[in-house]
C-alpha positions as CSV (number, residue, x, y, z in Angstrom):
1,M,-1.1,9.7,0.4
2,R,2.1,8.1,1.2
3,L,2.8,4.7,-0.2
4,V,5.6,2.1,0.5
5,I,5.2,-0.5,-2.3
6,Q,7.1,-3.7,-2.0
7,R,7.3,-6.4,-4.7
8,V,6.7,-9.7,-3.0
9,A,6.6,-13.5,-3.6
10,S,3.9,-13.6,-1.0
11,A,2.5,-11.5,1.9
12,S,-0.2,-11.9,4.5
13,V,-1.8,-10.1,7.4
14,D,-3.2,-11.5,10.6
15,V,-5.2,-9.8,13.3
16,D,-5.8,-11.5,16.7
17,G,-4.2,-14.6,15.2
18,V,-6.8,-14.8,12.2
19,R,-5.6,-14.3,8.8
20,R,-7.3,-11.5,7.2
21,G,-5.6,-11.3,3.8
22,Q,-3.0,-13.0,1.9
23,I,-1.5,-12.9,-1.6
24,D,1.1,-14.8,-3.6
25,R,3.2,-12.9,-6.1
26,G,2.3,-9.3,-6.1
27,L,2.6,-6.0,-4.0
28,L,2.4,-5.2,-0.5
29,V,1.4,-1.7,-0.1
30,L,1.6,0.3,3.1
31,A,-0.8,3.2,2.7
32,G,-0.6,6.5,5.0
33,L,-3.4,8.9,4.6
34,L,-2.4,12.5,5.3
35,D,-4.5,15.5,6.1
36,G,-5.6,17.1,3.0
37,D,-5.7,14.0,0.8
38,A,-8.7,13.9,-1.5
39,E,-10.2,11.7,-4.2
40,A,-7.8,12.8,-6.7
41,D,-4.8,11.5,-4.5
42,L,-6.7,8.2,-4.2
43,V,-7.4,7.7,-7.9
44,W,-3.7,8.7,-8.8
45,S,-2.4,6.3,-6.2
46,A,-4.6,3.5,-7.4
47,E,-3.5,3.8,-10.8
48,K,0.2,4.0,-9.8
49,I,-0.1,0.9,-7.8
50,A,-1.9,-1.2,-10.5
51,E,0.4,0.2,-13.4
52,L,3.9,0.5,-11.7
53,R,6.2,-1.5,-13.8
54,I,8.5,-3.3,-11.2
55,F,8.1,-6.9,-12.5
56,P,10.4,-8.5,-14.7
57,D,9.6,-9.2,-18.3
58,E,11.2,-12.1,-20.4
59,L,14.6,-10.3,-20.6
60,G,14.6,-9.6,-16.7
61,K,14.0,-6.0,-16.9
62,M,11.4,-4.4,-14.8
63,N,8.9,-3.7,-17.4
64,R,5.6,-5.5,-16.1
65,S,3.0,-4.2,-13.7
66,V,1.1,-6.2,-11.0
67,K,-2.0,-6.1,-13.3
68,E,0.0,-7.6,-16.3
69,I,1.4,-10.5,-14.2
70,N,-2.0,-11.2,-12.6
71,G,-0.6,-10.6,-9.2
72,G,-2.4,-9.5,-6.0
73,V,-2.1,-6.4,-3.9
74,L,-2.3,-6.6,-0.1
75,L,-3.0,-3.0,1.1
76,I,-2.3,-2.2,4.7
77,P,-3.3,1.0,6.5
78,N,-0.5,2.5,8.1
79,F,-0.8,5.9,9.9
80,T,2.8,5.9,10.9
81,L,3.8,6.7,7.5
82,S,2.6,10.2,8.4
83,A,5.7,10.4,11.0
84,D,7.7,13.5,11.2
85,G,11.0,12.6,13.2
86,R,13.0,15.6,12.3
87,K,12.6,17.2,15.9
88,G,13.2,15.4,19.1
89,R,13.2,11.6,19.9
90,R,9.3,10.9,19.5
91,P,7.9,11.3,16.0
92,S,5.0,13.4,15.5
93,F,1.9,12.2,13.8
94,D,0.2,15.6,13.4
95,S,-0.1,15.2,9.6
96,A,-1.9,12.0,9.8
97,M,-5.6,12.1,8.6
98,K,-8.1,11.7,11.4
99,P,-9.5,8.0,11.7
100,D,-13.0,8.9,11.0
101,L,-12.0,10.3,7.7
102,A,-9.2,8.0,6.9
103,S,-11.0,4.8,7.4
104,P,-13.6,5.2,4.6
105,M,-10.7,6.8,2.3
106,F,-8.6,3.5,2.9
107,D,-11.6,1.4,1.8
108,R,-12.0,3.7,-1.1
109,I,-8.2,3.2,-2.3
110,C,-8.8,-0.5,-1.9
111,D,-11.9,-0.4,-4.1
112,L,-10.1,1.8,-6.8
113,V,-7.2,-0.5,-7.1
114,G,-9.7,-3.5,-7.5
115,A,-11.3,-1.5,-10.2
116,Q,-8.0,-1.4,-12.0
117,G,-8.5,-5.3,-12.5
118,V,-6.2,-6.4,-9.7
119,R,-7.2,-8.6,-6.9
120,V,-7.0,-6.8,-3.5
121,E,-6.7,-8.1,0.0
122,R,-6.5,-5.7,2.7
123,G,-5.4,-5.1,6.3
124,V,-7.9,-3.8,9.2
125,F,-7.8,-0.2,9.9
126,R,-7.0,0.8,13.4
127,A,-6.2,-3.0,14.3
128,H,-2.7,-4.3,15.5
129,M,-1.7,-6.2,12.5
130,V,1.1,-8.9,12.2
131,V,2.2,-8.4,8.5
132,S,4.6,-11.2,7.0
133,L,6.2,-10.9,3.6
134,V,8.7,-12.6,1.5
135,N,10.4,-9.8,-0.5
136,D,11.2,-10.4,-4.1
137,G,14.4,-8.6,-5.1
138,P,14.1,-6.7,-2.8
139,V,12.1,-4.0,-4.6
140,T,10.9,-1.2,-2.5
141,I,9.5,2.1,-3.9
142,V,8.2,5.0,-1.9
143,I,5.6,7.3,-3.4
144,D,3.9,10.3,-2.2
145,S,0.7,11.5,-4.2
146,R,1.5,15.1,-3.4
147,D,4.9,14.8,-5.5
148,H,3.2,14.2,-8.9
C-alpha cells in the first residue's frame, strides 16, 4: 500500500457537488492499493497513520500523532499512486489492485484507522472527487507498506 500523508489545517472531499467528508486539523491521506497488498499491509498502514508523529508539541517539535491531538483523518482512495512513469509518456497502472478487490480493502483500512481511536472521513471509491485542503507546514510524507 502506498500512502501520501499530508498534515492539514482542514480538508474536504466532494463528489458531484456533495460534501462527502470533511476534517479540521489532522491528516489527509491518499491511499493506493497495489497488487499483492494483504491484511498485514493494511494493519501496518493503519497503525502508521494513527501513530506518525508529525504534529508539533509544546516546543514546536514534530512529536505528536494525529491520535494525540484528537485530529481527524480524511482517507482518499487513489489508484494513481500505483503509477509507473519510468517508460514513455503515459504512466502504467498495471500494479494497481483490481477495483473489485481494492474497494473492500479501502473500506478495511478506513475501519482499521478508526479502530485506532481516530475519527475517519473517507472519499468515494471509483468516483471523481474534488479534494480541498489547507496544508499545515507543509508536511508531506510518502510511505509504502512494502518498505518496512
